[in-house]
C-alpha positions as a printed NumPy array, in Angstrom:
array([[ 25.813,  -2.926,  -5.497],
       [ 22.086,  -3.1  ,  -6.288],
       [ 21.136,  -4.047,  -9.802],
       [ 18.377,  -2.463, -11.806],
       [ 16.249,  -5.537, -11.205],
       [ 16.567,  -5.284,  -7.425],
       [ 15.788,  -1.506,  -7.544],
       [ 12.604,  -2.283,  -9.619],
       [ 11.749,  -5.058,  -7.142],
       [ 12.005,  -2.644,  -4.209],
       [  9.665,  -0.257,  -6.039],
       [  7.072,  -2.898,  -6.727],
       [  7.173,  -4.324,  -3.224],
       [  6.933,  -0.764,  -1.808],
       [  3.697,  -0.238,  -3.801],
       [  2.315,  -3.505,  -2.534],
       [  3.249,  -2.721,   1.051],
       [  1.633,   0.739,   0.751],
       [ -1.556,  -0.757,  -0.731],
       [ -1.838,  -3.396,   1.995],
       [ -1.309,  -0.809,   4.78 ],
       [ -3.885,   1.45 ,   3.074],
       [ -6.401,  -1.495,   2.899],
       [ -5.888,  -2.21 ,   6.56 ],
       [ -6.011,   1.467,   7.601],
       [ -9.53 ,   1.176,   9.145],
       [ -8.418,  -1.646,  11.45 ],
       [ -4.868,  -0.519,  12.354],
       [ -4.225,   2.434,  14.655],
       [ -2.025,   5.133,  13.056],
       [  0.811,   4.65 ,  15.484],
       [  1.124,   0.934,  14.416],
       [  1.082,   1.46 ,  10.644],
       [  4.864,   2.051,  10.29 ],
       [  5.491,  -1.18 ,  12.237],
       [  2.977,  -2.984,   9.976],
       [  4.831,  -1.7  ,   6.966],
       [  8.196,  -2.827,   8.329],
       [  6.725,  -6.235,   9.144],
       [  5.298,  -6.614,   5.65 ],
       [  8.669,  -5.567,   4.235],
       [ 10.464,  -8.129,   6.324],
       [  7.931, -10.741,   5.249],
       [  8.602,  -9.848,   1.575],
       [ 12.353, -10.322,   2.286],
       [ 11.725, -13.778,   3.755],
       [  9.606, -14.745,   0.754],
       [ 12.336, -13.468,  -1.537],
       [ 14.898, -15.573,   0.325],
       [ 12.691, -18.704,   0.294],
       [ 11.385, -18.448,  -3.275],
       [ 14.451, -17.218,  -5.142],
       [ 17.366, -18.335,  -2.986],
       [ 18.745, -14.801,  -2.767],
       [ 21.24 , -14.249,   0.026],
       [ 19.465, -13.938,   3.369],
       [ 20.918, -10.496,   4.273],
       [ 20.295,  -9.034,   0.787],
       [ 16.677, -10.283,   0.731],
       [ 15.895,  -8.877,   4.166],
       [ 17.485,  -5.578,   3.445],
       [ 15.597,  -5.234,   0.171],
       [ 12.335,  -6.006,   1.986],
       [ 12.995,  -3.44 ,   4.67 ],
       [ 14.091,  -0.885,   2.034],
       [ 10.735,  -1.474,   0.313],
       [  8.929,  -0.639,   3.559],
       [ 10.966,   2.521,   4.09 ],
       [ 10.237,   3.588,   0.476],
       [  6.494,   2.953,   0.997],
       [  6.503,   5.09 ,   4.212],
       [  8.595,   7.843,   2.675],
       [  6.376,   7.906,  -0.478],
       [  3.303,   8.163,   1.709],
       [  4.764,  11.049,   3.703],
       [  6.058,  12.941,   0.729],
       [  3.181,  12.49 ,  -1.763],
       [ -0.003,  11.72 ,   0.264],
       [  0.625,  13.752,   3.354],
       [  2.264,  16.55 ,   1.448],
       [ -0.579,  16.867,  -1.018],
       [ -3.221,  16.904,   1.741],
       [ -1.304,  19.055,   4.12 ],
       [ -1.72 ,  16.324,   6.806],
       [ -5.476,  16.33 ,   6.654],
       [ -7.689,  13.339,   6.104],
       [ -9.602,  13.155,   2.886],
       [-13.091,  14.688,   3.427],
       [-11.907,  16.182,   6.773],
       [-12.502,  19.729,   7.764],
       [-10.009,  22.565,   7.622]])
């Protein structure tokens, strides 16, 4: 059962993953961005395992959950608000 600390951690890591993907947006093709987010989430899980000693499976799943939350948040908030259009793009 996830604790409130692990849920908060997933949210923070999701924001970081989203910010990193956004920062790399000009250099990463759109089709590869979800894979980049998953890789960053997995890397966060590995760091969690190494730095805190958390169980390997739990750390990796939390990292991947962070990536999924970041992608879902982007789809729901950013894409939904813009209707799928790029900022500054035409109709």
